[in-house]
N, C-alpha and C positions, 0 to 999 in steps of 0.2 A: 061370686066374689072370690078372687084369688087369695090363697093363704099367704099371710104375711109372716116372714121369718122373723122371729124375735131373737134378741141377743141375750145370752145367758148372763147371769150376774157376774160370773168370773170373767167373761169377755168384756163387760162394761168396766169392771175394776181394772183389768189389764190396760184398756184404752185410757182410762183416767190416769193411771200411773204414767203411761207414755206421754200424755198431755202435760202432766206436771213436770216431767223431765224436759220437755220442750220449753215450758215456762222458766224453769230453773236455768236453762241455757240461754235465756233472753229472747226466745222466739214466741212472742205474744200472739202473733197471727196464727202460727201453727198450733199453739195451745187452744186458741178459741175455735179454730176450724175443727180440731179433733174432738173437743168437748161438745160442740154442736152436732157432731155426727153420731154421738151416742144417743139412742132413743130416750127421750124424756118420759118418765113414768106418767101413765095416763092421769092419775089423780093430781099430779102437779100441773099438767097441761090444762085440765079442767079448771083448776084454781086460777091459773094465769089467765085463762079465757074470761073468767068472772071478774077478776080484779083489773086486768090490763086491757082486755078486749081482743076481739078477733083480729083486727088490723095488726096489733102487736105480734101476735103469733104468726100471722102470714108473713110479716116482714122480718121476723127474728132470725130466721135461718136454722132454728132448732129442728132436730129430727122428731117429727110428730107421728111416726109410723105406728108405734104401739097404741097411741090414742085412737088413731084411725081404725086399727084392727079391733080394738075393744068397743069403740062407740059407733063405728060405721063410717062410710065414706062422707056422709053429709053432716057429720057431728058439729062442724064449725058453724053451720047455718041454723042450728037449732038453739 
């Protein structure tokens, strides 16, 4: 399995601040695109899977790379 690069907390915070700047400027699409590119924490992904289901996660557009790195490639099917 290839090593997945994770984003540092500082990198996530920087991207979040940039996303809020886009939102403040009225660019809701840019805001959503940037927010969804930030890896979602694995514990939140697992909670979303339990509450909203696999289809929601697959269709959401959120970055699930850290969950895949932590839980394995087939984690959605378990």
